[in-house]
N, C-alpha and C positions, 0 to 999 in steps of 0.2 A: 815482579811485574809478571812476570810466568808465571807464577805462584795466585796471582790473584788472578788472572784468564780463567786457569784452570777450575779454581769453583767456581767464576763467574757465569763456566760454561753447566757445568752441574747441575747448579743453583736454574739455568736458564731452561735449559735439557730435562728438568725435572718440574719445570712452571707448565712448558710449553706442553709437554707429554699430559700434562692431569689438563688441561683446556682442550687437547686437543682429542680426549677420551669423549668417546660414544656415551659415558653416564653424564659426562660434563654438558653436552651437547643437546642431547632429551634434560636436562636437568634447567639449562640455560631457556629449553624453550618452553618448557612447562611453567617457568617465574611469567614468559611473557605473555602465555595468555592466560595467569591468577591476575597480573597486573591488568591487562586489557580488561577484564569482567569486573574486579575488584572496580576500577575509573568509572567505570559505566555504572558500576551500582552505586557510588561516592556522592556520583555528579547529581544520580537521579534523587536519593537519601536527601541532596543536598537544593533539587529545583523543588519538593516538594517541605524545604522547612523542619526537617528531621531529624539537623545534626546539631549539636551548639555554635553557640556565637563562635569563638573562638575556632573552631572548627570549617565553621563553612567559609568561615572569611578567605580560607586558603583553597577553597576547593573552586571550581570553575563551571560556572554555570550551562557553558555549550556540550553534548555529546559528544560532539565532533574531536575535545580537547583527549577524549582517550585516546583516539587513535593515536594521533601524536605525540602524548607520552608512551607508547609502545611501541613507537616507529622510532623513536629516540630512543630509547632502550637496546632497540637492537643495532639500531646505527651506531653502540656503545657497546655492542658485542664486538662489531664488524670490528670497532676502532682496536678492540683488544687483537685481533686476530693481523692486525696493520702491524701492530706492534712487534710481534712475531715475526712473522714477516721477513724483520728489517736482515736478521740470520742471513737470510735467504739470496739472492743475486741484487743488489740497484734494483734494476728493470722489474722484477717483483714485484720487489714492496711497493714500486712508483705508480705499476697496475694497481696495486691497491688501494693506492691516492684516490684512483680514479674512479674505483668502483666503488670507493664509499661516498664519492663528489659523486657519482649517478643517482645514486640511495641519497642525497640530502638533498638533494633537487626531487625527488619524487613526495622525501618527505614536505619539503614546503608546496609541493599541491598539494599538498593534506591541510598543510596551514590554513589553509585562505580556508578551509571550510567553515572555520574555528567564526569568519564573518558572516556566516548562512544562519536568515532564523530556520528555526525547527515548525514544522515543515517548511521543502526548501518552498523560495520565489522565487519564481524566475529573474522577475525585473530589480530583485536584487543581486542580483548573482554574474551578470555582465561586465563590471571590470577582474572581478577574481576571475572567473573563466578563463578570461586571456592567461590571466598569471599562470595560473592551472596549465594551461594549452605550452603555454613554453617552459616551463619547469619538468611537468610531465618528456615534452618533446624530445627537449636539452638532452635526459637523464637516458631517453632511450637511443638517444643520435652516440652517446658516450659510449655507452651499450655495446654498439655497433661498432664503434669506430677500435675498442678496447677486443676484439676477436680481430684484430686484422694487428693490433699492435703485438698481440700475443706468439702471433704466429710467425710473427716476424724476426720473435727475441732466436739469439744467438748466442747462450752461453758457453763464455771460455775462461779455462783458465788464468789465472794475470800471476797467478806465484808460478817461483820454480819450484815446488818440493810440499809432498805432501803437509812436512809439517809446519815451513811456512802459511801452509791454506790454514790452515788448522787455528793457526796463529789470528790471522784476517778477522775469522769468522769467528773467534772469541772474544776479538776488538766487538765486534760491530753486536754481539752478544750483552756488552757490557751498555751500550746506548741502546739497546732496545729495554735493556735493564730501569735505563735512569728515565725514560719515556713511561713505560709502566707503570713506576713510581710517581710523575706531572702528571699521567691520567688517573688515578687515585687521585690528587691533591687536590685537581679542578673538579672532580665529582665531588668531593664530601664537603670543598668550599661551595659548591654551587645549593648542594638539598643543604646548609646548615643555614647559608644565604634565603634562599625558598622556606622555607619553614619558620624563620623572624622573618617575613613578610617584607628584604627590602631584599630591592629590581636585581638579578642572575644578568652575569655573562654570557654571551653566547660560544656555550661548550667545546662548542667543533670548530668555531673560529680560533677560539684561543687554543685550539689542543695543533692545529694544522702550525698555527704560531711556530710552538715547538718543532713540528717536526721540520717546517723551513729550515730551520738550526742545527737539527741533525742530520737532515739533507749534506746540507755545508761542511759539520762534523764530520761523516762521512765521506764527504772527499778529501777532505784535508790528511782522514786518516787512509784512506786507498795508495795513498800517496808514498806511504813507507813502504807499498809491495809492488808496486809500477806508478811510474811516472812517465808514460806512454802516451802519445801525443792524444790518442782517439780515447784514448778511455778518460782520459782525464780531462778533454771535451765535453763526450757521454755525458758525464756522472754530470759536470761544471750543469751541463745544459738541461738538465732531469730537474736539477736544485731551481732554474729560473720557472721548469714547469709546475713546482710544485710551489713556488713564490705568485704564479697566475694563480694557479687554484685557489689559494689562501685568497688573492684579492675577489675570486668567483663568490667564494661565499659569505665577503659582504657587500659588494653591489650591488644595484637596483632590479628586479627583475626585466628579462629580457635582456642585461649588460651581465648577470650572471650565466646567464647559458652562452651568450657570446663570450667571455670569458674562459669559461670552465671548455667550450669544443675547441673552440683557441689551442688550447692549452693542449690538449690531445692531440692533435692534430702538429701539432709542437713537437712531443713525441713518439710522433712516429718518423716526422722527417728527421730528427735523429738517430730513430732504431736504422732507417736508411740509409743513411751518411755511415754510420758507425760499423753497418756491415760490409760498406765499401772498402774496409780496412780489413776485409774478411783475410788476405794476405800477410798481413805481420800482427797477426793472432791465429796461432792454432786453434779450432774452432772444437771445442770437446766432444769426447767420442766415445769415452764409457764414463756413465755413471760414477764405476765401481774405482776408476784408475785416483782419481782425489775426490775431494768433497766440492760438487758442484758448486762452484761460485762463480761470477761473470761482475765486476769492480764495481 
């Protein structure tokens, strides 16, 4: 088991280093720009009837779809960052999930534009505008609450030695790699369905379902290294928050914002309660003393 975790640790670190490299970030940004401009061009060619019938059949007719495509790809990049964040503290990875939820709410605001004609006509936008304001406002509220959430975090070492801490982190890296494989599998499936003309599933809703199970798994894994009540309650509570986030992704307009903001407030409440148990766990005083980790 130790040998396996050691290899997982090396593989994860190599992938994370590649992903966080400035060159990779720059390349990803260039791909987003090219995709956005390419989508706009293809849609315009389709509207002008200059594409063959087979290709034109899978190209949407509204230019606003280009925004949706580019933003979906951006969210995909953020999800990969979320996968790598699982190897850090649980609180950081939960915060990353709320970051993505806020971006998804903004994406849903952009999705409302596909119902608009070009050029925009006010009499046709009254209902979509309410959805846009609701989703955008919800994203803003979560953005504001995230600032408070991160300020409240107090990372603590839950293990008794650096060797045990490294083993715990390696175990979480294994879960992260499994999630990365699930992410790739869902993406390939959706692309193949789209190209074949079949209806595709909600990528982020499916992936968040996998995240719920991974969060529960991490709660169980953490029990190998610490069984203190406050840590168990906090991690279990965060898992509940991710379930509510998952519900928010499938809820109708207005309810999705209520669920998302409610989950954010719940996570902040758990953090307040956890910090109240400060006397039972030593707060990490030096990042160099042990690998930073809070279960």
